[in-house]
N, CA, C, O and the ligand as a Tripos MOL2 file, in Angstrom:
@<TRIPOS>MOLECULE
protein
  317   315    80     0     0
PROTEIN
NO_CHARGES

@<TRIPOS>ATOM
      1 N           0.8350   -1.1920    0.0000 N.3       1 MET1
      2 CA          0.0000    0.0000    0.0000 C.3       1 MET1
      3 C           0.8730    1.2470    0.0000 C.2       1 MET1
      4 O           0.5590    2.2400   -0.6550 O.2       1 MET1
      5 N           2.0000    1.1810    0.7610 N.am      2 TYR2
      6 CA          2.9220    2.3160    0.8080 C.3       2 TYR2
      7 C           3.4930    2.5940   -0.5770 C.2       2 TYR2
      8 O           3.5210    3.7380   -1.0320 O.2       2 TYR2
      9 N           3.9460    1.5380   -1.2390 N.am      3 GLU3
     10 CA          4.5360    1.7040   -2.5670 C.3       3 GLU3
     11 C           3.5180    2.2650   -3.5580 C.2       3 GLU3
     12 O           3.8450    3.1200   -4.3810 O.2       3 GLU3
     13 N           2.2770    1.7730   -3.4710 N.am      4 GLN4
     14 CA          1.2310    2.2580   -4.3760 C.3       4 GLN4
     15 C           0.9230    3.7290   -4.1030 C.2       4 GLN4
     16 O           0.7620    4.5260   -5.0270 O.2       4 GLN4
     17 N           0.8440    4.0770   -2.7980 N.am      5 ALA5
     18 CA          0.5540    5.4710   -2.4370 C.3       5 ALA5
     19 C           1.6730    6.3960   -2.9170 C.2       5 ALA5
     20 O           1.4110    7.5120   -3.3670 O.2       5 ALA5
     21 N           2.9320    5.9240   -2.8190 N.am      6 LYS6
     22 CA          4.0570    6.7280   -3.3120 C.3       6 LYS6
     23 C           3.9560    6.9000   -4.8170 C.2       6 LYS6
     24 O           4.1390    7.9920   -5.3560 O.2       6 LYS6
     25 N           3.6570    5.7840   -5.4830 N.am      7 GLN7
     26 CA          3.5510    5.8070   -6.9400 C.3       7 GLN7
     27 C           2.4650    6.7820   -7.4050 C.2       7 GLN7
     28 O           2.6240    7.4960   -8.3950 O.2       7 GLN7
     29 N           1.3560    6.7870   -6.6560 N.am      8 ASP8
     30 CA          0.2250    7.6600   -6.9920 C.3       8 ASP8
     31 C           0.3730    9.0600   -6.4030 C.2       8 ASP8
     32 O          -0.4710    9.9280   -6.6250 O.2       8 ASP8
     33 N           1.4480    9.2720   -5.6530 N.am      9 ASN9
     34 CA          1.6470   10.5290   -4.9200 C.3       9 ASN9
     35 C           0.3990   10.8720   -4.0980 C.2       9 ASN9
     36 O          -0.0250   12.0250   -4.0290 O.2       9 ASN9
     37 N          -0.1730    9.8350   -3.4790 N.am     10 HIS10
     38 CA         -1.3760    9.9920   -2.6540 C.3      10 HIS10
     39 C          -0.9690   10.4650   -1.2670 C.2      10 HIS10
     40 O           0.0940   10.0970   -0.7660 O.2      10 HIS10
     41 N          -1.8120   11.2780   -0.6500 N.am     11 LYS11
     42 CA         -1.4860   11.8060    0.6800 C.3      11 LYS11
     43 C          -1.3290   10.6970    1.7190 C.2      11 LYS11
     44 O          -0.6860   10.9170    2.7450 O.2      11 LYS11
     45 N          -1.8930    9.5190    1.4860 N.am     12 ALA12
     46 CA         -1.7800    8.3990    2.4310 C.3      12 ALA12
     47 C          -0.3490    7.8840    2.5430 C.2      12 ALA12
     48 O          -0.0370    7.1270    3.4620 O.2      12 ALA12
     49 N           0.5200    8.2820    1.6230 N.am     13 LYS13
     50 CA          1.9000    7.7910    1.6720 C.3      13 LYS13
     51 C           2.5730    8.1750    2.9840 C.2      13 LYS13
     52 O           3.4060    7.4220    3.4870 O.2      13 LYS13
     53 N           2.2330    9.3190    3.5420 N.am     14 LYS14
     54 CA          2.8330    9.7740    4.7960 C.3      14 LYS14
     55 C           2.4770    8.8080    5.9260 C.2      14 LYS14
     56 O           3.3660    8.3530    6.6460 O.2      14 LYS14
     57 N           1.2050    8.4900    6.0900 N.am     15 MET15
     58 CA          0.7760    7.6090    7.1760 C.3      15 MET15
     59 C           1.2280    6.1700    6.9300 C.2      15 MET15
     60 O           1.6020    5.4780    7.8770 O.2      15 MET15
     61 N           1.2010    5.7110    5.6910 N.am     16 PHE16
     62 CA          1.7090    4.3620    5.4100 C.3      16 PHE16
     63 C           3.2020    4.2860    5.7240 C.2      16 PHE16
     64 O           3.6860    3.2680    6.2200 O.2      16 PHE16
     65 N           3.9120    5.3400    5.4400 N.am     17 GLY17
     66 CA          5.3380    5.3850    5.7450 C.3      17 GLY17
     67 C           5.5780    5.3380    7.2510 C.2      17 GLY17
     68 O           6.4730    4.6370    7.7230 O.2      17 GLY17
     69 N           4.7750    6.0870    7.9970 N.am     18 TYR18
     70 CA          4.8700    6.0480    9.4710 C.3      18 TYR18
     71 C           4.6130    4.6260    9.9640 C.2      18 TYR18
     72 O           5.3690    4.0890   10.7740 O.2      18 TYR18
     73 N           3.5460    4.0330    9.4670 N.am     19 ALA19
     74 CA          3.1720    2.6830    9.9210 C.3      19 ALA19
     75 C           4.2750    1.6840    9.6060 C.2      19 ALA19
     76 O           4.5950    0.8230   10.4250 O.2      19 ALA19
     77 N           4.8480    1.8000    8.4320 N.am     20 LEU20
     78 CA          5.9100    0.8840    8.0310 C.3      20 LEU20
     79 C           7.0950    0.9720    8.9890 C.2      20 LEU20
     80 O           7.6230   -0.0530    9.4220 O.2      20 LEU20
     81 N           7.5110    2.1850    9.3170 N.am     21 GLU21
     82 CA          8.6580    2.3670   10.2140 C.3      21 GLU21
     83 C           8.3150    1.9500   11.6450 C.2      21 GLU21
     84 O           9.1310    1.3200   12.3190 O.2      21 GLU21
     85 N           7.1210    2.2960   12.1090 N.am     22 ALA22
     86 CA          6.7120    1.9280   13.4720 C.3      22 ALA22
     87 C           6.6370    0.4110   13.6090 C.2      22 ALA22
     88 O           7.0060   -0.1330   14.6500 O.2      22 ALA22
     89 N           6.1690   -0.2690   12.5810 N.am     23 GLU23
     90 CA          6.0550   -1.7340   12.6600 C.3      23 GLU23
     91 C           7.4240   -2.4140   12.7040 C.2      23 GLU23
     92 O           7.5500   -3.5080   13.2540 O.2      23 GLU23
     93 N           8.4290   -1.7920   12.1420 N.am     24 LYS24
     94 CA          9.7870   -2.3570   12.2500 C.3      24 LYS24
     95 C          10.2140   -2.3680   13.7180 C.2      24 LYS24
     96 O          10.8080   -3.3350   14.1950 O.2      24 LYS24
     97 N           9.9060   -1.2870   14.4200 N.am     25 VAL25
     98 CA         10.2400   -1.2040   15.8510 C.3      25 VAL25
     99 C           9.4030   -2.2170   16.6230 C.2      25 VAL25
    100 O           9.9110   -2.8920   17.5190 O.2      25 VAL25
    101 N           8.1170   -2.3250   16.2760 N.am     26 HIS26
    102 CA          7.2520   -3.2880   16.9620 C.3      26 HIS26
    103 C           7.7970   -4.7050   16.7990 C.2      26 HIS26
    104 O           7.7820   -5.4870   17.7490 O.2      26 HIS26
    105 N           8.2660   -5.0340   15.6270 N.am     27 ALA27
    106 CA          8.8240   -6.3750   15.3860 C.3      27 ALA27
    107 C          10.0190   -6.6310   16.2990 C.2      27 ALA27
    108 O          10.1670   -7.7280   16.8380 O.2      27 ALA27
    109 N          10.8690   -5.6260   16.4720 N.am     28 GLU28
    110 CA         12.0260   -5.7720   17.3750 C.3      28 GLU28
    111 C          11.5610   -5.9910   18.8130 C.2      28 GLU28
    112 O          12.1300   -6.8040   19.5410 O.2      28 GLU28
    113 N          10.5200   -5.2560   19.2140 N.am     29 LEU29
    114 CA         10.0150   -5.3900   20.5890 C.3      29 LEU29
    115 C           9.3440   -6.7410   20.8000 C.2      29 LEU29
    116 O           9.4930   -7.3530   21.8580 O.2      29 LEU29
    117 N           8.6100   -7.2040   19.8030 N.am     30 TYR30
    118 CA          7.9960   -8.5340   19.9060 C.3      30 TYR30
    119 C           9.0830   -9.5960   20.0550 C.2      30 TYR30
    120 O           8.9460  -10.5250   20.8510 O.2      30 TYR30
    121 N          10.1520   -9.4570   19.2950 N.am     31 GLU31
    122 CA         11.2390  -10.4260   19.3740 C.3      31 GLU31
    123 C          11.8860  -10.3960   20.7580 C.2      31 GLU31
    124 O          12.2240  -11.4400   21.3160 O.2      31 GLU31
    125 N          12.0540   -9.2050   21.3020 N.am     32 LYS32
    126 CA         12.6290   -9.0460   22.6340 C.3      32 LYS32
    127 C          11.7190   -9.7060   23.6770 C.2      32 LYS32
    128 O          12.2000  -10.4080   24.5670 O.2      32 LYS32
    129 N          10.4240   -9.4830   23.5670 N.am     33 ALA33
    130 CA          9.4560  -10.0750   24.5080 C.3      33 ALA33
    131 C           9.4290  -11.5920   24.3440 C.2      33 ALA33
    132 O           9.3630  -12.3230   25.3320 O.2      33 ALA33
    133 N           9.4780  -12.0610   23.1150 N.am     34 PHE34
    134 CA          9.4580  -13.4990   22.8510 C.3      34 PHE34
    135 C          10.6840  -14.1710   23.4580 C.2      34 PHE34
    136 O          10.5920  -15.2470   24.0480 O.2      34 PHE34
    137 N          11.8300  -13.5180   23.3020 N.am     35 GLN35
    138 CA         13.0570  -14.0710   23.8770 C.3      35 GLN35
    139 C          12.9540  -14.1320   25.4010 C.2      35 GLN35
    140 O          13.3890  -15.1070   26.0140 O.2      35 GLN35
    141 N          12.3840  -13.1040   26.0060 N.am     36 ALA36
    142 CA         12.2110  -13.0950   27.4680 C.3      36 ALA36
    143 C          11.3170  -14.2500   27.8990 C.2      36 ALA36
    144 O          11.6030  -14.9160   28.8940 O.2      36 ALA36
    145 N          10.2430  -14.4910   27.1670 N.am     37 VAL37
    146 CA          9.3280  -15.6000   27.5000 C.3      37 VAL37
    147 C          10.0670  -16.9290   27.3730 C.2      37 VAL37
    148 O           9.9450  -17.8020   28.2330 O.2      37 VAL37
    149 N          10.8300  -17.0730   26.2980 N.am     38 LYS38
    150 CA         11.5820  -18.3240   26.1060 C.3      38 LYS38
    151 C          12.5760  -18.5530   27.2480 C.2      38 LYS38
    152 O          12.8700  -19.6930   27.6090 O.2      38 LYS38
    153 N          13.0850  -17.4600   27.8070 N.am     39 ASP39
    154 CA         14.0360  -17.5540   28.9200 C.3      39 ASP39
    155 C          13.3200  -17.6500   30.2660 C.2      39 ASP39
    156 O          13.9670  -17.6930   31.3120 O.2      39 ASP39
    157 N          11.9920  -17.6840   30.2400 N.am     40 GLY40
    158 CA         11.2220  -17.7670   31.4750 C.3      40 GLY40
    159 C          11.2270  -16.4800   32.2760 C.2      40 GLY40
    160 O          11.0550  -16.4940   33.4950 O.2      40 GLY40
    161 N          11.4260  -15.3690   31.5830 N.am     41 LYS41
    162 CA         11.5010  -14.0630   32.2540 C.3      41 LYS41
    163 C          10.4240  -13.1340   31.7120 C.2      41 LYS41
    164 O           9.5970  -13.5200   30.8860 O.2      41 LYS41
    165 N          10.4580  -11.9130   32.1970 N.am     42 ASP42
    166 CA          9.6220  -10.8550   31.6680 C.3      42 ASP42
    167 C          10.5720   -9.7730   31.1530 C.2      42 ASP42
    168 O          11.7760   -9.8370   31.4050 O.2      42 ASP42
    169 N          10.0550   -8.8060   30.4530 N.am     43 LEU43
    170 CA         10.9050   -7.7050   30.0010 C.3      43 LEU43
    171 C          11.4490   -6.9520   31.2090 C.2      43 LEU43
    172 O          10.7430   -6.7720   32.2020 O.2      43 LEU43
    173 N          12.6830   -6.5180   31.1290 N.am     44 ASP44
    174 CA         13.2770   -5.7400   32.2150 C.3      44 ASP44
    175 C          12.6020   -4.3830   32.3440 C.2      44 ASP44
    176 O          12.3990   -3.8730   33.4460 O.2      44 ASP44
    177 N          12.2620   -3.8160   31.2060 N.am     45 GLU45
    178 CA         11.7120   -2.4650   31.1960 C.3      45 GLU45
    179 C          10.1920   -2.5100   31.2970 C.2      45 GLU45
    180 O           9.5320   -3.2400   30.5590 O.2      45 GLU45
    181 N           9.6470   -1.7240   32.2190 N.am     46 VAL46
    182 CA          8.1940   -1.6980   32.3750 C.3      46 VAL46
    183 C           7.5900   -0.3720   31.9240 C.2      46 VAL46
    184 O           6.3690   -0.2480   31.8210 O.2      46 VAL46
    185 N           8.4350    0.6140   31.6560 N.am     47 ASN47
    186 CA          7.9370    1.8980   31.1800 C.3      47 ASN47
    187 C           7.8950    1.8760   29.6550 C.2      47 ASN47
    188 O           8.9250    1.8180   28.9840 O.2      47 ASN47
    189 N           6.6720    1.9250   29.1290 N.am     48 ILE48
    190 CA          6.4570    1.8260   27.6920 C.3      48 ILE48
    191 C           5.7020    3.0740   27.2320 C.2      48 ILE48
    192 O           4.6730    3.4350   27.8020 O.2      48 ILE48
    193 N           6.2250    3.7190   26.2010 N.am     49 TYR49
    194 CA          5.6300    4.9620   25.7080 C.3      49 TYR49
    195 C           5.2470    4.8180   24.2380 C.2      49 TYR49
    196 O           5.9740    4.2260   23.4410 O.2      49 TYR49
    197 N           4.0910    5.3740   23.9060 N.am     50 LEU50
    198 CA          3.5440    5.3180   22.5460 C.3      50 LEU50
    199 C           3.4570    6.7160   21.9570 C.2      50 LEU50
    200 O           2.9540    7.6370   22.6000 O.2      50 LEU50
    201 N           3.9440    6.8710   20.7430 N.am     51 CYS51
    202 CA          3.7200    8.1120   19.9950 C.3      51 CYS51
    203 C           2.3330    7.9860   19.3760 C.2      51 CYS51
    204 O           2.1160    7.1190   18.5290 O.2      51 CYS51
    205 N           1.3940    8.8320   19.7810 N.am     52 PRO52
    206 CA          0.0250    8.6980   19.2730 C.3      52 PRO52
    207 C          -0.1470    9.1480   17.8260 C.2      52 PRO52
    208 O          -1.2080    8.9580   17.2310 O.2      52 PRO52
    209 N           0.8890    9.7370   17.2700 N.am     53 ILE53
    210 CA          0.7930   10.2070   15.8850 C.3      53 ILE53
    211 C           1.1170    9.0880   14.9030 C.2      53 ILE53
    212 O           0.4030    8.8870   13.9200 O.2      53 ILE53
    213 N           2.2050    8.3570   15.1800 N.am     54 CYS54
    214 CA          2.6280    7.3460   14.2060 C.3      54 CYS54
    215 C           2.6060    5.9170   14.7480 C.2      54 CYS54
    216 O           2.6880    4.9600   13.9780 O.2      54 CYS54
    217 N           2.4980    5.7700   16.0610 N.am     55 GLY55
    218 CA          2.4660    4.4260   16.6280 C.3      55 GLY55
    219 C           3.8110    3.9130   17.0990 C.2      55 GLY55
    220 O           3.9150    2.7760   17.5600 O.2      55 GLY55
    221 N           4.8470    4.7410   16.9890 N.am     56 HIS56
    222 CA          6.1630    4.3180   17.4610 C.3      56 HIS56
    223 C           6.0960    4.0280   18.9600 C.2      56 HIS56
    224 O           5.4370    4.7540   19.7050 O.2      56 HIS56
    225 N           6.7710    2.9760   19.3990 N.am     57 ILE57
    226 CA          6.8220    2.6110   20.8100 C.3      57 ILE57
    227 C           8.2610    2.6790   21.2760 C.2      57 ILE57
    228 O           9.1830    2.2430   20.5860 O.2      57 ILE57
    229 N           8.4320    3.2390   22.4690 N.am     58 GLU58
    230 CA          9.7580    3.3710   23.0660 C.3      58 GLU58
    231 C           9.7280    2.7910   24.4770 C.2      58 GLU58
    232 O           8.7820    3.0240   25.2300 O.2      58 GLU58
    233 N          10.7500    2.0490   24.8240 N.am     59 LEU59
    234 CA         10.8750    1.5250   26.1740 C.3      59 LEU59
    235 C          11.7650    2.4600   26.9780 C.2      59 LEU59
    236 O          12.7130    3.0430   26.4530 O.2      59 LEU59
    237 N          11.4430    2.5910   28.2580 N.am     60 GLY60
    238 CA         12.2790    3.4080   29.1410 C.3      60 GLY60
    239 C          11.7450    4.8050   29.2900 C.2      60 GLY60
    240 O          11.0010    5.0990   30.2260 O.2      60 GLY60
    241 N          12.1240    5.6750   28.3650 N.am     61 ARG61
    242 CA         11.6690    7.0670   28.3670 C.3      61 ARG61
    243 C          11.3610    7.4690   26.9290 C.2      61 ARG61
    244 O          11.9610    6.9430   25.9920 O.2      61 ARG61
    245 N          10.4340    8.3940   26.7540 N.am     62 PRO62
    246 CA         10.1830    8.8470   25.3790 C.3      62 PRO62
    247 C          11.4090    9.5830   24.8370 C.2      62 PRO62
    248 O          12.0930   10.2850   25.5820 O.2      62 PRO62
    249 N          11.6850    9.4270   23.5540 N.am     63 PRO63
    250 CA         12.8260   10.1400   22.9720 C.3      63 PRO63
    251 C          12.5090   11.6350   22.8690 C.2      63 PRO63
    252 O          11.3470   12.0380   22.9200 O.2      63 PRO63
    253 N          13.5400   12.4340   22.7240 N.am     64 LYS64
    254 CA         13.3450   13.8870   22.5890 C.3      64 LYS64
    255 C          12.3920   14.1690   21.4290 C.2      64 LYS64
    256 O          11.4870   14.9980   21.5330 O.2      64 LYS64
    257 N          12.6140   13.4730   20.3440 N.am     65 ASN65
    258 CA         11.7270   13.5580   19.1790 C.3      65 ASN65
    259 C          11.5040   12.1490   18.6520 C.2      65 ASN65
    260 O          12.4310   11.3400   18.6170 O.2      65 ASN65
    261 N          10.3000   11.8630   18.2500 N.am     66 CYS66
    262 CA          9.9720   10.5550   17.6920 C.3      66 CYS66
    263 C          10.8600   10.2960   16.4700 C.2      66 CYS66
    264 O          10.9260   11.1330   15.5710 O.2      66 CYS66
    265 N          11.5430    9.1440   16.4280 N.am     67 PRO67
    266 CA         12.4120    8.8570   15.2930 C.3      67 PRO67
    267 C          11.6500    8.5790   14.0000 C.2      67 PRO67
    268 O          12.2410    8.5580   12.9200 O.2      67 PRO67
    269 N          10.3450    8.3660   14.1070 N.am     68 VAL68
    270 CA          9.5580    8.0830   12.9040 C.3      68 VAL68
    271 C           8.9040    9.3500   12.3610 C.2      68 VAL68
    272 O           9.0520    9.6620   11.1790 O.2      68 VAL68
    273 N           8.1780   10.0900   13.2160 N.am     69 CYS69
    274 CA          7.4150   11.2360   12.7210 C.3      69 CYS69
    275 C           7.9320   12.5860   13.2160 C.2      69 CYS69
    276 O           7.4950   13.6350   12.7410 O.2      69 CYS69
    277 N           8.8670   12.5560   14.1750 N.am     70 GLY70
    278 CA          9.4440   13.8010   14.6640 C.3      70 GLY70
    279 C           8.6670   14.4780   15.7810 C.2      70 GLY70
    280 O           9.0460   15.5660   16.2170 O.2      70 GLY70
    281 N           7.5750   13.8550   16.2610 N.am     71 ALA71
    282 CA          6.7860   14.4500   17.3450 C.3      71 ALA71
    283 C           7.6440   14.6190   18.6020 C.2      71 ALA71
    284 O           8.5830   13.8590   18.8350 O.2      71 ALA71
    285 N           7.3030   15.6250   19.4010 N.am     72 LYS72
    286 CA          8.0520   15.8930   20.6310 C.3      72 LYS72
    287 C           7.7340   14.8650   21.7070 C.2      72 LYS72
    288 O           6.6900   14.2140   21.6770 O.2      72 LYS72
    289 N           8.6530   14.7290   22.6590 N.am     73 ALA73
    290 CA          8.4920   13.7670   23.7620 C.3      73 ALA73
    291 C           7.1880   14.0010   24.5260 C.2      73 ALA73
    292 O           6.5770   13.0540   25.0220 O.2      73 ALA73
    293 N           6.7690   15.2500   24.6190 N.am     74 SER74
    294 CA          5.5820   15.5850   25.4160 C.3      74 SER74
    295 C           4.2930   14.9700   24.8870 C.2      74 SER74
    296 O           3.3140   14.8760   25.6270 O.2      74 SER74
    297 N           4.2700   14.5530   23.6400 N.am     75 VAL75
    298 CA          3.0320   13.9560   23.0980 C.3      75 VAL75
    299 C           2.9590   12.4570   23.3710 C.2      75 VAL75
    300 O           1.8960   11.8520   23.2340 O.2      75 VAL75
    301 N           4.0750   11.8610   23.7530 N.am     76 TYR76
    302 CA          4.0800   10.4070   24.0140 C.3      76 TYR76
    303 C           3.1400   10.0780   25.1710 C.2      76 TYR76
    304 O           3.0100   10.8450   26.1250 O.2      76 TYR76
    305 N           2.5010    8.9410   25.0650 N.am     77 VAL77
    306 CA          1.5620    8.4670   26.0780 C.3      77 VAL77
    307 C           2.1670    7.2250   26.7330 C.2      77 VAL77
    308 O           2.5840    6.2850   26.0550 O.2      77 VAL77
    309 N           2.2060    7.2440   28.0650 N.am     78 GLN78
    310 CA          2.7210    6.0600   28.7640 C.3      78 GLN78
    311 C           1.6420    5.0040   28.7880 C.2      78 GLN78
    312 O           0.4870    5.2850   29.1070 O.2      78 GLN78
    313 N           2.0270    3.7760   28.4470 N.am     79 LEU79
    314 CA          1.0570    2.6660   28.4330 C.3      79 LEU79
    315 C           1.1460    1.8890   29.7170 C.2      79 LEU79
    316 O           0.4140    0.9170   29.9030 O.2      79 LEU79
    317 ZN          5.8270    9.3350   16.0490 Zn       80 ZN80
@<TRIPOS>BOND
     1     1     2 1
     2     2     3 1
     3     3     4 2
     4     3     5 am
     5     5     6 1
     6     6     7 1
     7     7     8 2
     8     7     9 am
     9     9    10 1
    10    10    11 1
    11    11    12 2
    12    11    13 am
    13    13    14 1
    14    14    15 1
    15    15    16 2
    16    15    17 am
    17    17    18 1
    18    18    19 1
    19    19    20 2
    20    19    21 am
    21    21    22 1
    22    22    23 1
    23    23    24 2
    24    23    25 am
    25    25    26 1
    26    26    27 1
    27    27    28 2
    28    27    29 am
    29    29    30 1
    30    30    31 1
    31    31    32 2
    32    31    33 am
    33    33    34 1
    34    34    35 1
    35    35    36 2
    36    35    37 am
    37    37    38 1
    38    38    39 1
    39    39    40 2
    40    39    41 am
    41    41    42 1
    42    42    43 1
    43    43    44 2
    44    43    45 am
    45    45    46 1
    46    46    47 1
    47    47    48 2
    48    47    49 am
    49    49    50 1
    50    50    51 1
    51    51    52 2
    52    51    53 am
    53    53    54 1
    54    54    55 1
    55    55    56 2
    56    55    57 am
    57    57    58 1
    58    58    59 1
    59    59    60 2
    60    59    61 am
    61    61    62 1
    62    62    63 1
    63    63    64 2
    64    63    65 am
    65    65    66 1
    66    66    67 1
    67    67    68 2
    68    67    69 am
    69    69    70 1
    70    70    71 1
    71    71    72 2
    72    71    73 am
    73    73    74 1
    74    74    75 1
    75    75    76 2
    76    75    77 am
    77    77    78 1
    78    78    79 1
    79    79    80 2
    80    79    81 am
    81    81    82 1
    82    82    83 1
    83    83    84 2
    84    83    85 am
    85    85    86 1
    86    86    87 1
    87    87    88 2
    88    87    89 am
    89    89    90 1
    90    90    91 1
    91    91    92 2
    92    91    93 am
    93    93    94 1
    94    94    95 1
    95    95    96 2
    96    95    97 am
    97    97    98 1
    98    98    99 1
    99    99   100 2
   100    99   101 am
   101   101   102 1
   102   102   103 1
   103   103   104 2
   104   103   105 am
   105   105   106 1
   106   106   107 1
   107   107   108 2
   108   107   109 am
   109   109   110 1
   110   110   111 1
   111   111   112 2
   112   111   113 am
   113   113   114 1
   114   114   115 1
   115   115   116 2
   116   115   117 am
   117   117   118 1
   118   118   119 1
   119   119   120 2
   120   119   121 am
   121   121   122 1
   122   122   123 1
   123   123   124 2
   124   123   125 am
   125   125   126 1
   126   126   127 1
   127   127   128 2
   128   127   129 am
   129   129   130 1
   130   130   131 1
   131   131   132 2
   132   131   133 am
   133   133   134 1
   134   134   135 1
   135   135   136 2
   136   135   137 am
   137   137   138 1
   138   138   139 1
   139   139   140 2
   140   139   141 am
   141   141   142 1
   142   142   143 1
   143   143   144 2
   144   143   145 am
   145   145   146 1
   146   146   147 1
   147   147   148 2
   148   147   149 am
   149   149   150 1
   150   150   151 1
   151   151   152 2
   152   151   153 am
   153   153   154 1
   154   154   155 1
   155   155   156 2
   156   155   157 am
   157   157   158 1
   158   158   159 1
   159   159   160 2
   160   159   161 am
   161   161   162 1
   162   162   163 1
   163   163   164 2
   164   163   165 am
   165   165   166 1
   166   166   167 1
   167   167   168 2
   168   167   169 am
   169   169   170 1
   170   170   171 1
   171   171   172 2
   172   171   173 am
   173   173   174 1
   174   174   175 1
   175   175   176 2
   176   175   177 am
   177   177   178 1
   178   178   179 1
   179   179   180 2
   180   179   181 am
   181   181   182 1
   182   182   183 1
   183   183   184 2
   184   183   185 am
   185   185   186 1
   186   186   187 1
   187   187   188 2
   188   187   189 am
   189   189   190 1
   190   190   191 1
   191   191   192 2
   192   191   193 am
   193   193   194 1
   194   194   195 1
   195   195   196 2
   196   195   197 am
   197   197   198 1
   198   198   199 1
   199   199   200 2
   200   199   201 am
   201   201   202 1
   202   202   203 1
   203   203   204 2
   204   203   205 am
   205   205   206 1
   206   206   207 1
   207   207   208 2
   208   207   209 am
   209   209   210 1
   210   210   211 1
   211   211   212 2
   212   211   213 am
   213   213   214 1
   214   214   215 1
   215   215   216 2
   216   215   217 am
   217   217   218 1
   218   218   219 1
   219   219   220 2
   220   219   221 am
   221   221   222 1
   222   222   223 1
   223   223   224 2
   224   223   225 am
   225   225   226 1
   226   226   227 1
   227   227   228 2
   228   227   229 am
   229   229   230 1
   230   230   231 1
   231   231   232 2
   232   231   233 am
   233   233   234 1
   234   234   235 1
   235   235   236 2
   236   235   237 am
   237   237   238 1
   238   238   239 1
   239   239   240 2
   240   239   241 am
   241   241   242 1
   242   242   243 1
   243   243   244 2
   244   243   245 am
   245   245   246 1
   246   246   247 1
   247   247   248 2
   248   247   249 am
   249   249   250 1
   250   250   251 1
   251   251   252 2
   252   251   253 am
   253   253   254 1
   254   254   255 1
   255   255   256 2
   256   255   257 am
   257   257   258 1
   258   258   259 1
   259   259   260 2
   260   259   261 am
   261   261   262 1
   262   262   263 1
   263   263   264 2
   264   263   265 am
   265   265   266 1
   266   266   267 1
   267   267   268 2
   268   267   269 am
   269   269   270 1
   270   270   271 1
   271   271   272 2
   272   271   273 am
   273   273   274 1
   274   274   275 1
   275   275   276 2
   276   275   277 am
   277   277   278 1
   278   278   279 1
   279   279   280 2
   280   279   281 am
   281   281   282 1
   282   282   283 1
   283   283   284 2
   284   283   285 am
   285   285   286 1
   286   286   287 1
   287   287   288 2
   288   287   289 am
   289   289   290 1
   290   290   291 1
   291   291   292 2
   292   291   293 am
   293   293   294 1
   294   294   295 1
   295   295   296 2
   296   295   297 am
   297   297   298 1
   298   298   299 1
   299   299   300 2
   300   299   301 am
   301   301   302 1
   302   302   303 1
   303   303   304 2
   304   303   305 am
   305   305   306 1
   306   306   307 1
   307   307   308 2
   308   307   309 am
   309   309   310 1
   310   310   311 1
   311   311   312 2
   312   311   313 am
   313   313   314 1
   314   314   315 1
   315   315   316 2
@<TRIPOS>SUBSTRUCTURE
     1 MET1         2 RESIDUE 1 A MET
     2 TYR2         6 RESIDUE 1 A TYR
     3 GLU3        10 RESIDUE 1 A GLU
     4 GLN4        14 RESIDUE 1 A GLN
     5 ALA5        18 RESIDUE 1 A ALA
     6 LYS6        22 RESIDUE 1 A LYS
     7 GLN7        26 RESIDUE 1 A GLN
     8 ASP8        30 RESIDUE 1 A ASP
     9 ASN9        34 RESIDUE 1 A ASN
    10 HIS10       38 RESIDUE 1 A HIS
    11 LYS11       42 RESIDUE 1 A LYS
    12 ALA12       46 RESIDUE 1 A ALA
    13 LYS13       50 RESIDUE 1 A LYS
    14 LYS14       54 RESIDUE 1 A LYS
    15 MET15       58 RESIDUE 1 A MET
    16 PHE16       62 RESIDUE 1 A PHE
    17 GLY17       66 RESIDUE 1 A GLY
    18 TYR18       70 RESIDUE 1 A TYR
    19 ALA19       74 RESIDUE 1 A ALA
    20 LEU20       78 RESIDUE 1 A LEU
    21 GLU21       82 RESIDUE 1 A GLU
    22 ALA22       86 RESIDUE 1 A ALA
    23 GLU23       90 RESIDUE 1 A GLU
    24 LYS24       94 RESIDUE 1 A LYS
    25 VAL25       98 RESIDUE 1 A VAL
    26 HIS26      102 RESIDUE 1 A HIS
    27 ALA27      106 RESIDUE 1 A ALA
    28 GLU28      110 RESIDUE 1 A GLU
    29 LEU29      114 RESIDUE 1 A LEU
    30 TYR30      118 RESIDUE 1 A TYR
    31 GLU31      122 RESIDUE 1 A GLU
    32 LYS32      126 RESIDUE 1 A LYS
    33 ALA33      130 RESIDUE 1 A ALA
    34 PHE34      134 RESIDUE 1 A PHE
    35 GLN35      138 RESIDUE 1 A GLN
    36 ALA36      142 RESIDUE 1 A ALA
    37 VAL37      146 RESIDUE 1 A VAL
    38 LYS38      150 RESIDUE 1 A LYS
    39 ASP39      154 RESIDUE 1 A ASP
    40 GLY40      158 RESIDUE 1 A GLY
    41 LYS41      162 RESIDUE 1 A LYS
    42 ASP42      166 RESIDUE 1 A ASP
    43 LEU43      170 RESIDUE 1 A LEU
    44 ASP44      174 RESIDUE 1 A ASP
    45 GLU45      178 RESIDUE 1 A GLU
    46 VAL46      182 RESIDUE 1 A VAL
    47 ASN47      186 RESIDUE 1 A ASN
    48 ILE48      190 RESIDUE 1 A ILE
    49 TYR49      194 RESIDUE 1 A TYR
    50 LEU50      198 RESIDUE 1 A LEU
    51 CYS51      202 RESIDUE 1 A CYS
    52 PRO52      206 RESIDUE 1 A PRO
    53 ILE53      210 RESIDUE 1 A ILE
    54 CYS54      214 RESIDUE 1 A CYS
    55 GLY55      218 RESIDUE 1 A GLY
    56 HIS56      222 RESIDUE 1 A HIS
    57 ILE57      226 RESIDUE 1 A ILE
    58 GLU58      230 RESIDUE 1 A GLU
    59 LEU59      234 RESIDUE 1 A LEU
    60 GLY60      238 RESIDUE 1 A GLY
    61 ARG61      242 RESIDUE 1 A ARG
    62 PRO62      246 RESIDUE 1 A PRO
    63 PRO63      250 RESIDUE 1 A PRO
    64 LYS64      254 RESIDUE 1 A LYS
    65 ASN65      258 RESIDUE 1 A ASN
    66 CYS66      262 RESIDUE 1 A CYS
    67 PRO67      266 RESIDUE 1 A PRO
    68 VAL68      270 RESIDUE 1 A VAL
    69 CYS69      274 RESIDUE 1 A CYS
    70 GLY70      278 RESIDUE 1 A GLY
    71 ALA71      282 RESIDUE 1 A ALA
    72 LYS72      286 RESIDUE 1 A LYS
    73 ALA73      290 RESIDUE 1 A ALA
    74 SER74      294 RESIDUE 1 A SER
    75 VAL75      298 RESIDUE 1 A VAL
    76 TYR76      302 RESIDUE 1 A TYR
    77 VAL77      306 RESIDUE 1 A VAL
    78 GLN78      310 RESIDUE 1 A GLN
    79 LEU79      314 RESIDUE 1 A LEU
    80 ZN80       317 GROUP 0 **** ****
């Protein structure tokens, strides 16, 4: 969908691009959680923050600016 939106120069390309990048981070976090389960543990980090604009998730503390959409730390929501 991202490639098609880019090809069509459709405004949805921005949000598809955000989703694509955010999902890469989600995949890394799922792998981290899966590894913890396999080791019989839980994640070390319990502070989880969500960028409500693009869906980026950060463990620990929100970044100064979202690496996906550039939103400020103040917009992050703690889950
Ligand atoms: Zn973001």
